[in-house]
MMTF fields as JSON, N, C-alpha, C and O atoms, coordinates in Angstrom:
{
  "mmtfVersion": "1.0.0",
  "mmtfProducer": "UNKNOWN",
  "numBonds": 495,
  "numAtoms": 496,
  "numGroups": 124,
  "numChains": 1,
  "numModels": 1,
  "chainsPerModel": [1],
  "groupsPerChain": [124],
  "chainIdList": ["A"],
  "bondAtomList": [4, 2, 8, 6, 12, 10, 16, 14, 20, 18, 24, 22, 28, 26, 32, 30, 36, 34, 40, 38, 44, 42, 48, 46, 52, 50, 56, 54, 60, 58, 64, 62, 68, 66, 72, 70, 76, 74, 80, 78, 84, 82, 88, 86, 92, 90, 96, 94, 100, 98, 104, 102, 108, 106, 112, 110, 116, 114, 120, 118, 124, 122, 128, 126, 132, 130, 136, 134, 140, 138, 144, 142, 148, 146, 152, 150, 156, 154, 160, 158, 164, 162, 168, 166, 172, 170, 176, 174, 180, 178, 184, 182, 188, 186, 192, 190, 196, 194, 200, 198, 204, 202, 208, 206, 212, 210, 216, 214, 220, 218, 224, 222, 228, 226, 232, 230, 236, 234, 240, 238, 244, 242, 248, 246, 252, 250, 256, 254, 260, 258, 264, 262, 268, 266, 272, 270, 276, 274, 280, 278, 284, 282, 288, 286, 292, 290, 296, 294, 300, 298, 304, 302, 308, 306, 312, 310, 316, 314, 320, 318, 324, 322, 328, 326, 332, 330, 336, 334, 340, 338, 344, 342, 348, 346, 352, 350, 356, 354, 360, 358, 364, 362, 368, 366, 372, 370, 376, 374, 380, 378, 384, 382, 388, 386, 392, 390, 396, 394, 400, 398, 404, 402, 408, 406, 412, 410, 416, 414, 420, 418, 424, 422, 428, 426, 432, 430, 436, 434, 440, 438, 444, 442, 448, 446, 452, 450, 456, 454, 460, 458, 464, 462, 468, 466, 472, 470, 476, 474, 480, 478, 484, 482, 488, 486, 492, 490],
  "bondOrderList": [1, 1, 1, 1, 1, 1, 1, 1, 1, 1, 1, 1, 1, 1, 1, 1, 1, 1, 1, 1, 1, 1, 1, 1, 1, 1, 1, 1, 1, 1, 1, 1, 1, 1, 1, 1, 1, 1, 1, 1, 1, 1, 1, 1, 1, 1, 1, 1, 1, 1, 1, 1, 1, 1, 1, 1, 1, 1, 1, 1, 1, 1, 1, 1, 1, 1, 1, 1, 1, 1, 1, 1, 1, 1, 1, 1, 1, 1, 1, 1, 1, 1, 1, 1, 1, 1, 1, 1, 1, 1, 1, 1, 1, 1, 1, 1, 1, 1, 1, 1, 1, 1, 1, 1, 1, 1, 1, 1, 1, 1, 1, 1, 1, 1, 1, 1, 1, 1, 1, 1, 1, 1, 1],
  "groupList": [{"groupName": "MET", "atomNameList": ["N", "CA", "C", "O"], "elementList": ["N", "C", "C", "O"], "formalChargeList": [0, 0, 0, 0], "bondAtomList": [1, 0, 2, 1, 3, 2], "bondOrderList": [1, 1, 2], "singleLetterCode": "M", "chemCompType": "L-PEPTIDE LINKING"}, {"groupName": "ARG", "atomNameList": ["N", "CA", "C", "O"], "elementList": ["N", "C", "C", "O"], "formalChargeList": [0, 0, 0, 0], "bondAtomList": [1, 0, 2, 1, 3, 2], "bondOrderList": [1, 1, 2], "singleLetterCode": "R", "chemCompType": "L-PEPTIDE LINKING"}, {"groupName": "GLU", "atomNameList": ["N", "CA", "C", "O"], "elementList": ["N", "C", "C", "O"], "formalChargeList": [0, 0, 0, 0], "bondAtomList": [1, 0, 2, 1, 3, 2], "bondOrderList": [1, 1, 2], "singleLetterCode": "E", "chemCompType": "L-PEPTIDE LINKING"}, {"groupName": "PHE", "atomNameList": ["N", "CA", "C", "O"], "elementList": ["N", "C", "C", "O"], "formalChargeList": [0, 0, 0, 0], "bondAtomList": [1, 0, 2, 1, 3, 2], "bondOrderList": [1, 1, 2], "singleLetterCode": "F", "chemCompType": "L-PEPTIDE LINKING"}, {"groupName": "ASP", "atomNameList": ["N", "CA", "C", "O"], "elementList": ["N", "C", "C", "O"], "formalChargeList": [0, 0, 0, 0], "bondAtomList": [1, 0, 2, 1, 3, 2], "bondOrderList": [1, 1, 2], "singleLetterCode": "D", "chemCompType": "L-PEPTIDE LINKING"}, {"groupName": "LYS", "atomNameList": ["N", "CA", "C", "O"], "elementList": ["N", "C", "C", "O"], "formalChargeList": [0, 0, 0, 0], "bondAtomList": [1, 0, 2, 1, 3, 2], "bondOrderList": [1, 1, 2], "singleLetterCode": "K", "chemCompType": "L-PEPTIDE LINKING"}, {"groupName": "ASN", "atomNameList": ["N", "CA", "C", "O"], "elementList": ["N", "C", "C", "O"], "formalChargeList": [0, 0, 0, 0], "bondAtomList": [1, 0, 2, 1, 3, 2], "bondOrderList": [1, 1, 2], "singleLetterCode": "N", "chemCompType": "L-PEPTIDE LINKING"}, {"groupName": "VAL", "atomNameList": ["N", "CA", "C", "O"], "elementList": ["N", "C", "C", "O"], "formalChargeList": [0, 0, 0, 0], "bondAtomList": [1, 0, 2, 1, 3, 2], "bondOrderList": [1, 1, 2], "singleLetterCode": "V", "chemCompType": "L-PEPTIDE LINKING"}, {"groupName": "ILE", "atomNameList": ["N", "CA", "C", "O"], "elementList": ["N", "C", "C", "O"], "formalChargeList": [0, 0, 0, 0], "bondAtomList": [1, 0, 2, 1, 3, 2], "bondOrderList": [1, 1, 2], "singleLetterCode": "I", "chemCompType": "L-PEPTIDE LINKING"}, {"groupName": "PRO", "atomNameList": ["N", "CA", "C", "O"], "elementList": ["N", "C", "C", "O"], "formalChargeList": [0, 0, 0, 0], "bondAtomList": [1, 0, 2, 1, 3, 2], "bondOrderList": [1, 1, 2], "singleLetterCode": "P", "chemCompType": "L-PEPTIDE LINKING"}, {"groupName": "LEU", "atomNameList": ["N", "CA", "C", "O"], "elementList": ["N", "C", "C", "O"], "formalChargeList": [0, 0, 0, 0], "bondAtomList": [1, 0, 2, 1, 3, 2], "bondOrderList": [1, 1, 2], "singleLetterCode": "L", "chemCompType": "L-PEPTIDE LINKING"}, {"groupName": "ALA", "atomNameList": ["N", "CA", "C", "O"], "elementList": ["N", "C", "C", "O"], "formalChargeList": [0, 0, 0, 0], "bondAtomList": [1, 0, 2, 1, 3, 2], "bondOrderList": [1, 1, 2], "singleLetterCode": "A", "chemCompType": "L-PEPTIDE LINKING"}, {"groupName": "THR", "atomNameList": ["N", "CA", "C", "O"], "elementList": ["N", "C", "C", "O"], "formalChargeList": [0, 0, 0, 0], "bondAtomList": [1, 0, 2, 1, 3, 2], "bondOrderList": [1, 1, 2], "singleLetterCode": "T", "chemCompType": "L-PEPTIDE LINKING"}, {"groupName": "SER", "atomNameList": ["N", "CA", "C", "O"], "elementList": ["N", "C", "C", "O"], "formalChargeList": [0, 0, 0, 0], "bondAtomList": [1, 0, 2, 1, 3, 2], "bondOrderList": [1, 1, 2], "singleLetterCode": "S", "chemCompType": "L-PEPTIDE LINKING"}, {"groupName": "GLY", "atomNameList": ["N", "CA", "C", "O"], "elementList": ["N", "C", "C", "O"], "formalChargeList": [0, 0, 0, 0], "bondAtomList": [1, 0, 2, 1, 3, 2], "bondOrderList": [1, 1, 2], "singleLetterCode": "G", "chemCompType": "PEPTIDE LINKING"}, {"groupName": "TYR", "atomNameList": ["N", "CA", "C", "O"], "elementList": ["N", "C", "C", "O"], "formalChargeList": [0, 0, 0, 0], "bondAtomList": [1, 0, 2, 1, 3, 2], "bondOrderList": [1, 1, 2], "singleLetterCode": "Y", "chemCompType": "L-PEPTIDE LINKING"}, {"groupName": "TRP", "atomNameList": ["N", "CA", "C", "O"], "elementList": ["N", "C", "C", "O"], "formalChargeList": [0, 0, 0, 0], "bondAtomList": [1, 0, 2, 1, 3, 2], "bondOrderList": [1, 1, 2], "singleLetterCode": "W", "chemCompType": "L-PEPTIDE LINKING"}, {"groupName": "GLN", "atomNameList": ["N", "CA", "C", "O"], "elementList": ["N", "C", "C", "O"], "formalChargeList": [0, 0, 0, 0], "bondAtomList": [1, 0, 2, 1, 3, 2], "bondOrderList": [1, 1, 2], "singleLetterCode": "Q", "chemCompType": "L-PEPTIDE LINKING"}],
  "groupTypeList": [0, 1, 1, 2, 1, 3, 4, 5, 0, 6, 7, 8, 9, 3, 8, 4, 8, 7, 10, 7, 10, 10, 7, 8, 7, 10, 11, 12, 12, 13, 3, 8, 6, 5, 5, 13, 7, 6, 7, 2, 10, 9, 12, 11, 13, 6, 5, 5, 12, 12, 2, 5, 5, 11, 8, 12, 8, 13, 8, 4, 5, 2, 14, 5, 15, 16, 3, 2, 5, 13, 2, 8, 9, 10, 5, 2, 10, 2, 11, 5, 10, 17, 5, 10, 4, 9, 5, 5, 4, 7, 8, 13, 10, 2, 12, 4, 17, 5, 12, 2, 3, 17, 5, 3, 7, 13, 8, 7, 4, 8, 10, 5, 11, 5, 2, 3, 17, 6, 10, 13, 8, 8, 12, 5],
  "groupIdList": [1, 2, 3, 4, 5, 6, 7, 8, 9, 10, 11, 12, 13, 14, 15, 16, 17, 18, 19, 20, 21, 22, 23, 24, 25, 26, 27, 28, 29, 30, 31, 32, 33, 34, 35, 36, 37, 38, 39, 40, 41, 42, 43, 44, 45, 46, 47, 48, 49, 50, 51, 52, 53, 54, 55, 56, 57, 58, 59, 60, 61, 62, 63, 64, 65, 66, 67, 68, 69, 70, 71, 72, 73, 74, 75, 76, 77, 78, 79, 80, 81, 82, 83, 84, 85, 86, 87, 88, 89, 90, 91, 92, 93, 94, 95, 96, 97, 98, 99, 100, 101, 102, 103, 104, 105, 106, 107, 108, 109, 110, 111, 112, 113, 114, 115, 116, 117, 118, 119, 120, 121, 122, 123, 124],
  "secStructList": [7, 7, 7, 7, 7, 7, 7, 7, 7, 7, 7, 2, 2, 2, 2, 2, 2, 2, 2, 2, 2, 2, 2, 2, 2, 2, 2, 2, 2, 6, 6, 7, 7, 7, 7, 7, 7, 7, 7, 7, 7, 7, 7, 7, 1, 7, 7, 7, 7, 7, 7, 1, 7, 7, 3, 3, 3, 3, 3, 7, 6, 6, 7, 7, 3, 3, 3, 6, 6, 3, 3, 7, 7, 2, 2, 2, 2, 2, 2, 2, 2, 2, 2, 1, 7, 6, 6, 6, 7, 3, 3, 3, 3, 3, 3, 7, 6, 6, 1, 7, 2, 2, 2, 2, 2, 2, 2, 2, 2, 2, 2, 2, 2, 6, 6, 7, 7, 3, 3, 3, 3, 7, 7, 7],
  "xCoordList": [-64.464, -63.282, -62.421, -62.123, -62.051, -61.339, -59.859, -59.511, -58.961, -57.508, -56.983, -57.426, -56.028, -55.41, -54.274, -53.63, -54.046, -52.939, -51.614, -51.524, -50.613, -49.265, -48.489, -47.763, -48.629, -47.935, -46.711, -45.755, -46.728, -45.684, -44.897, -45.424, -43.651, -42.837, -42.639, -42.377, -42.768, -42.571, -41.063, -40.457, -40.453, -39.034, -38.645, -37.46, -39.596, -39.298, -38.449, -37.478, -38.742, -37.856, -36.442, -35.479, -36.308, -35.006, -34.217, -33.024, -34.854, -34.202, -33.777, -32.701, -34.615, -34.252, -32.986, -32.107, -32.899, -31.719, -30.48, -29.41, -30.602, -29.448, -28.986, -27.782, -29.895, -29.501, -28.788, -27.809, -29.286, -28.638, -27.218, -26.278, -27.063, -25.713, -24.801, -23.613, -25.342, -24.549, -24.063, -22.908, -24.947, -24.551, -23.476, -22.545, -23.564, -22.553, -21.208, -20.18, -21.21, -19.957, -19.337, -18.133, -20.14, -19.604, -19.074, -18.074, -19.742, -19.292, -17.982, -17.114, -17.824, -16.58, -15.397, -14.257, -15.65, -14.543, -13.986, -12.84, -14.772, -14.269, -13.266, -12.5, -13.256, -12.317, -11.008, -10.023, -10.986, -9.76, -8.907, -9.286, -7.771, -6.898, -5.608, -4.815, -5.409, -4.192, -3.165, -3.309, -2.107, -1.061, -0.1, 0.633, -0.094, 0.805, 1.109, 0.446, 2.1, 2.498, 1.565, 1.279, 1.101, 0.192, 0.978, 1.482, 1.073, 1.838, 0.91, 0.29, 0.805, 0.027, 0.965, 1.775, 0.824, 1.751, 1.488, 0.334, 2.519, 2.307, 1.842, 1.997, 1.278, 0.759, 1.792, 2.61, 1.718, 2.581, 1.78, 0.855, 2.146, 1.421, 1.884, 1.102, 3.14, 3.685, 3.593, 4.244, 2.787, 2.577, 3.129, 2.901, 3.875, 4.414, 4.359, 4.709, 3.932, 3.829, 5.136, 5.828, 5.454, 6.638, 6.323, 5.304, 7.206, 6.974, 7.488, 6.792, 8.69, 9.309, 8.839, 8.281, 9.079, 8.794, 9.833, 11.022, 9.381, 10.292, 10.412, 9.482, 11.561, 11.795, 11.325, 11.83, 10.372, 9.746, 10.41, 10.551, 10.811, 11.304, 10.345, 10.09, 9.82, 8.831, 9.307, 10.068, 8.851, 9.086, 7.735, 7.099, 7.292, 5.992, 6.087, 7.17, 4.955, 4.94, 5.718, 6.119, 5.933, 6.749, 8.236, 9.061, 8.602, 10.001, 10.6, 11.819, 9.738, 10.212, 10.444, 9.674, 11.502, 11.837, 11.237, 11.197, 10.765, 10.142, 10.793, 10.913, 11.213, 11.781, 10.865, 10.764, 10.193, 9.254, 8.23, 8.041, 7.592, 6.525, 6.927, 6.077, 8.223, 8.641, 9.519, 10.422, 9.229, 9.957, 11.421, 11.725, 12.321, 13.748, 14.502, 14.144, 15.553, 16.366, 17.2, 17.413, 17.666, 18.412, 19.688, 20.017, 20.419, 21.657, 21.407, 22.159, 20.351, 20.026, 19.544, 19.841, 18.807, 18.37, 19.561, 19.578, 20.544, 21.749, 22.477, 23.007, 22.513, 23.169, 22.413, 23.033, 21.096, 20.303, 20.506, 20.577, 20.6, 20.793, 22.189, 22.371, 23.152, 24.513, 24.521, 25.351, 23.608, 23.551, 22.863, 22.979, 22.161, 21.419, 22.322, 23.369, 21.898, 22.623, 22.118, 20.957, 22.967, 22.488, 22.075, 21.36, 22.508, 22.171, 20.898, 20.204, 20.588, 19.423, 18.201, 17.069, 18.429, 17.314, 16.64, 17.3, 15.301, 14.5, 14.052, 13.481, 14.307, 13.932, 12.774, 12.857, 11.703, 10.576, 10.592, 10.519, 10.689, 10.768, 9.455, 9.076, 8.78, 7.564, 7.689, 8.062, 7.374, 7.536, 6.239, 5.622, 5.831, 4.67, 4.947, 6.071, 3.934, 4.139, 4.447, 4.927, 4.193, 4.479, 5.824, 6.206, 6.552, 7.846, 8.882, 8.875, 9.761, 10.894, 11.739, 12.059, 12.098, 12.805, 14.163, 14.645, 14.799, 16.092, 16.026, 16.989, 14.916, 14.755, 14.814, 15.441, 14.161, 14.18, 15.564, 16.0, 16.27, 17.602, 18.579, 19.495, 18.383, 19.265, 19.182, 20.209, 17.959, 17.79, 18.4, 19.093, 18.147, 18.661, 20.203, 20.843, 20.796, 22.271, 22.805, 23.793, 22.165, 22.598, 22.501, 23.406, 21.378, 21.17, 22.165, 22.657, 22.445, 23.396, 24.826, 25.573, 25.199, 26.522, 26.721, 27.814, 25.672, 25.733, 25.546, 25.704, 25.203, 25.003, 23.855, 24.005, 22.719, 21.515, 21.05, 21.03, 20.679, 20.284, 18.762, 18.242, 18.05, 16.61, 15.907, 15.655, 15.586, 14.913, 13.609, 13.575, 12.547, 11.244, 10.768, 10.865, 10.262, 9.675, 8.155, 7.645, 7.454, 6.042, 5.236, 5.472, 4.277, 3.366, 1.965, 1.763, 0.991, -0.414, -0.62, -1.726],
  "yCoordList": [0.448, 0.301, 1.559, 1.989, 2.109, 3.377, 3.122, 2.323, 3.792, 3.663, 4.781, 5.925, 4.441, 5.441, 6.131, 5.545, 7.373, 8.117, 7.608, 7.171, 7.668, 7.245, 8.454, 9.079, 8.81, 9.94, 9.5, 10.264, 8.32, 7.879, 6.697, 5.885, 6.641, 5.52, 4.58, 5.025, 3.298, 2.314, 2.036, 1.52, 2.391, 2.244, 0.954, 0.691, 0.184, -1.067, -2.03, -2.564, -2.282, -3.144, -2.593, -3.36, -1.289, -0.664, -0.902, -1.201, -0.776, -1.002, -2.469, -2.765, -3.385, -4.787, -5.068, -5.8, -4.483, -4.682, -4.074, -4.68, -2.904, -2.285, -3.136, -3.287, -3.685, -4.531, -5.808, -6.238, -6.401, -7.62, -7.272, -8.021, -6.142, -5.736, -5.446, -5.766, -4.849, -4.595, -5.904, -6.013, -6.884, -8.185, -8.828, -9.42, -8.739, -9.305, -8.613, -9.281, -7.302, -6.56, -6.914, -7.156, -6.949, -7.291, -8.706, -8.968, -9.623, -11.022, -11.182, -11.941, -10.484, -10.631, -9.902, -10.346, -8.803, -8.083, -8.835, -8.613, -9.708, -10.464, -11.541, -12.05, -11.89, -12.884, -12.265, -12.975, -10.967, -10.292, -10.063, -9.315, -10.708, -10.609, -9.948, -10.535, -8.754, -7.987, -8.294, -7.893, -9.016, -9.333, -8.176, -7.897, -7.512, -6.375, -6.221, -6.798, -5.447, -5.138, -4.039, -3.069, -4.207, -3.221, -2.001, -1.949, -1.013, 0.199, 1.385, 1.516, 2.247, 3.449, 4.571, 5.082, 4.935, 5.872, 7.312, 7.679, 8.123, 9.526, 10.225, 9.687, 11.411, 12.117, 13.161, 13.65, 13.472, 14.485, 15.264, 14.728, 16.519, 17.342, 17.102, 17.268, 16.713, 16.459, 14.974, 14.159, 14.616, 13.212, 12.922, 13.67, 11.805, 11.373, 9.864, 9.214, 9.298, 7.832, 7.294, 7.964, 6.054, 5.42, 4.696, 4.014, 4.843, 4.254, 2.824, 1.955, 2.556, 1.259, 0.377, 0.853, -0.921, -1.862, -1.667, -1.905, -1.237, -0.898, -2.052, -2.839, -2.137, -3.057, -2.389, -1.323, -2.984, -2.33, -2.747, -3.935, -1.76, -1.978, -1.271, -0.075, -2.007, -1.443, -1.568, -2.472, -0.653, -0.718, -0.528, 0.512, -1.533, -1.439, -0.682, -0.253, -0.519, 0.31, -0.307, 0.396, -1.635, -2.297, -2.174, -2.571, -1.641, -1.463, -2.656, -2.753, -3.57, -4.726, -4.334, -3.566, -4.86, -4.565, -5.623, -6.803, -5.194, -6.065, -5.794, -4.644, -6.861, -6.748, -7.51, -8.732, -6.807, -7.424, -8.33, -9.491, -7.777, -8.401, -9.638, -10.456, -9.77, -10.824, -10.194, -9.408, -10.562, -9.987, -10.433, -11.584, -9.499, -9.787, -8.944, -7.79, -9.523, -8.721, -7.702, -7.837, -6.681, -5.582, -6.068, -5.597, -6.993, -7.484, -8.213, -8.029, -9.039, -9.717, -8.737, -8.893, -7.73, -6.704, -5.95, -5.636, -5.675, -5.026, -5.884, -5.374, -7.198, -8.121, -8.19, -8.254, -8.177, -8.187, -6.895, -6.916, -5.777, -4.497, -4.439, -3.782, -5.1, -5.125, -5.827, -5.513, -6.766, -7.536, -6.741, -7.109, -5.676, -4.932, -3.934, -3.547, -3.524, -2.515, -1.134, -0.823, -0.283, 1.032, 1.997, 2.964, 1.754, 2.648, 2.243, 3.096, 0.962, 0.469, 0.168, 0.434, -0.376, -0.808, 0.389, 1.326, 0.329, 1.373, 0.863, -0.222, 1.633, 1.249, 2.142, 3.368, 1.51, 2.245, 1.97, 0.822, 3.031, 2.915, 3.422, 4.578, 2.557, 2.963, 2.657, 1.551, 3.641, 3.547, 3.963, 4.955, 3.204, 3.594, 4.917, 5.177, 5.74, 7.047, 6.963, 7.941, 5.848, 5.685, 5.018, 4.792, 4.701, 4.036, 4.988, 6.185, 4.434, 5.197, 5.717, 4.955, 6.997, 7.588, 6.965, 6.966, 6.434, 5.802, 4.595, 4.318, 3.886, 2.719, 3.196, 2.553, 4.319, 4.896, 5.348, 5.119, 6.004, 6.498, 5.354, 5.49, 4.224, 3.068, 2.585, 2.284, 2.506, 2.078, 3.103, 2.737, 4.361, 5.42, 5.419, 5.657, 5.156, 5.081, 3.947, 4.128, 2.807, 1.679, 2.022, 1.73, 2.647, 3.014, 4.09, 4.071, 5.015, 6.096, 5.531, 5.951, 4.599, 4.014, 3.248, 3.257, 2.594, 1.867, 2.752, 2.301, 4.037, 5.065, 4.747, 4.848, 4.367, 4.167, 5.499, 6.499, 5.51, 6.752, 6.858, 7.966, 5.747, 5.745, 5.319, 4.133, 6.291, 6.007, 6.786, 7.99, 6.086, 6.731, 6.516, 5.407, 7.547, 7.419, 7.506, 8.531, 6.447, 6.305, 6.986, 6.752, 7.836, 8.487, 8.372, 7.913, 8.787, 8.815, 10.029, 10.259],
  "zCoordList": [-17.768, -16.99, -17.149, -18.263, -16.065, -16.036, -15.797, -14.927, -16.56, -16.393, -15.531, -15.634, -14.675, -13.828, -14.57, -15.44, -14.211, -14.793, -14.253, -13.106, -15.069, -14.679, -14.176, -14.95, -12.855, -12.257, -11.465, -11.329, -10.96, -10.053, -10.645, -11.406, -10.272, -10.704, -9.506, -8.389, -9.759, -8.725, -8.624, -9.564, -7.449, -7.277, -6.549, -6.348, -6.17, -5.433, -6.277, -5.741, -7.533, -8.319, -8.46, -8.48, -8.556, -8.648, -7.362, -7.421, -6.215, -4.916, -4.806, -4.286, -5.293, -5.274, -6.069, -5.615, -7.258, -8.097, -7.458, -7.496, -6.879, -6.218, -5.039, -4.834, -4.271, -3.143, -3.606, -2.996, -4.682, -5.225, -5.691, -5.425, -6.385, -6.845, -5.659, -5.698, -4.615, -3.396, -2.767, -2.356, -2.698, -2.141, -2.999, -2.453, -4.303, -5.189, -4.966, -4.855, -4.901, -4.676, -3.348, -3.273, -2.292, -0.977, -0.908, -0.24, -1.599, -1.581, -2.337, -1.907, -3.448, -4.204, -3.565, -3.697, -2.882, -2.245, -1.032, -0.644, -0.442, 0.703, 0.236, 1.055, -1.034, -1.549, -1.999, -2.198, -2.16, -2.579, -1.334, -0.433, -1.3, -0.11, -0.55, -1.286, -0.106, -0.413, 0.638, 1.793, 0.242, 1.189, 1.28, 0.332, 2.387, 2.578, 4.064, 4.926, 4.317, 5.678, 6.195, 5.493, 7.422, 8.009, 8.464, 9.586, 7.565, 7.83, 7.635, 6.58, 8.63, 8.506, 8.06, 8.833, 6.78, 6.165, 6.612, 6.833, 6.747, 6.997, 5.722, 4.626, 5.861, 4.692, 4.225, 5.003, 2.946, 2.353, 1.298, 0.689, 1.096, 0.126, -1.289, -2.225, -1.478, -2.805, -3.118, -2.464, -4.119, -4.443, -5.81, -6.761, -5.909, -7.188, -7.22, -6.235, -8.317, -8.406, -8.975, -9.741, -8.574, -9.087, -10.378, -10.48, -11.377, -12.683, -12.759, -13.284, -12.249, -12.335, -11.188, -10.199, -11.346, -10.267, -9.186, -9.397, -8.04, -6.947, -5.966, -5.789, -5.338, -4.256, -2.987, -2.634, -2.287, -1.144, 0.156, 0.445, 0.929, 2.285, 3.227, 3.082, 4.183, 5.114, 6.552, 6.896, 7.373, 8.817, 9.459, 9.288, 10.203, 10.861, 12.186, 12.583, 12.864, 14.081, 15.239, 16.167, 15.184, 16.23, 15.918, 16.741, 14.765, 14.404, 13.668, 13.522, 13.201, 12.445, 11.004, 10.426, 10.43, 9.031, 8.109, 8.457, 6.917, 5.932, 4.586, 4.164, 3.915, 2.569, 1.643, 1.74, 0.74, -0.199, 0.531, 0.168, 1.544, 2.295, 3.109, 3.458, 3.407, 4.315, 5.403, 5.12, 6.647, 7.785, 7.754, 7.442, 8.084, 7.962, 9.012, 9.247, 9.65, 10.569, 9.796, 8.592, 10.515, 9.875, 9.207, 8.119, 9.82, 9.245, 7.914, 6.958, 7.854, 6.603, 5.573, 4.389, 5.989, 5.058, 4.448, 3.258, 5.292, 4.8, 3.8, 2.813, 4.041, 3.119, 1.775, 0.713, 1.833, 0.582, -0.193, -1.422, 0.505, -0.18, -0.811, -1.836, -0.229, -0.8, -2.16, -3.013, -2.367, -3.624, -4.745, -5.914, -4.412, -5.445, -6.148, -5.629, -7.341, -8.119, -7.756, -8.018, -7.151, -6.686, -7.809, -7.547, -9.041, -10.12, -10.852, -11.405, -10.86, -11.618, -10.749, -11.151, -9.581, -8.745, -8.07, -7.62, -8.013, -7.382, -6.015, -5.911, -4.985, -3.625, -3.158, -3.226, -2.687, -2.077, -0.583, -0.146, 0.182, 1.632, 2.236, 2.043, 2.956, 3.657, 5.137, 5.53, 5.941, 7.395, 8.064, 7.677, 9.065, 9.846, 10.541, 10.97, 10.65, 11.254, 12.747, 13.319, 13.383, 14.831, 15.069, 16.217, 13.998, 14.144, 14.698, 14.411, 15.487, 16.026, 14.852, 13.939, 14.871, 13.732, 13.508, 12.375, 14.529, 14.381, 13.439, 12.723, 13.434, 12.53, 11.066, 10.225, 10.775, 9.453, 9.052, 7.924, 9.994, 9.733, 9.47, 8.659, 10.16, 9.955, 8.509, 7.9, 7.946, 6.565, 5.615, 4.665, 5.864, 4.973, 5.009, 3.984, 6.176, 6.268, 5.38, 4.668, 5.421, 4.611, 3.109, 2.327, 2.742, 1.349, 0.904, -0.224, 1.801, 1.485, 1.349, 0.465, 2.208, 2.163, 0.847, 0.28, 0.37, -0.895, -2.085, -3.219, -1.859, -2.879, -3.832, -5.049, -3.278, -4.098, -4.637, -3.92, -5.896, -6.551, -6.733, -6.864, -6.743, -6.951, -5.693, -5.48, -4.852, -3.575, -3.514, -3.767, -3.178, -2.991, -1.567, -1.043, -0.945, 0.398, 0.189, -0.263, 0.514, 0.249, 1.351, 2.536, 0.951, 1.903, 1.363, 0.239, 2.157, 1.703, 0.859, 0.368]
}
């Protein structure tokens, strides 16, 4: 009985394992649901991460205002901002790149009038 030389590696079991792992990853990622406002952020060259837990204010492409992932009219948003401490609270402002600029300026005016000191504008 003659034995064959071992020149080649059988990769079929390796491919089977990779496909099973791929199915597991795809199945688990479908259960992860990130609740967030659908905002397409503009890009910037200077990137800095926020250290503290920030209060997020978002403006989507339709011009709707969002305070901590819940839709809110501008007057109610202004009332909520009046209750915050301008020296301690950190505000993160994210605006869709297709949003009318006046919507952004309205929020910044409110924050400026209240003299907020910790403001971050979120970009990609």
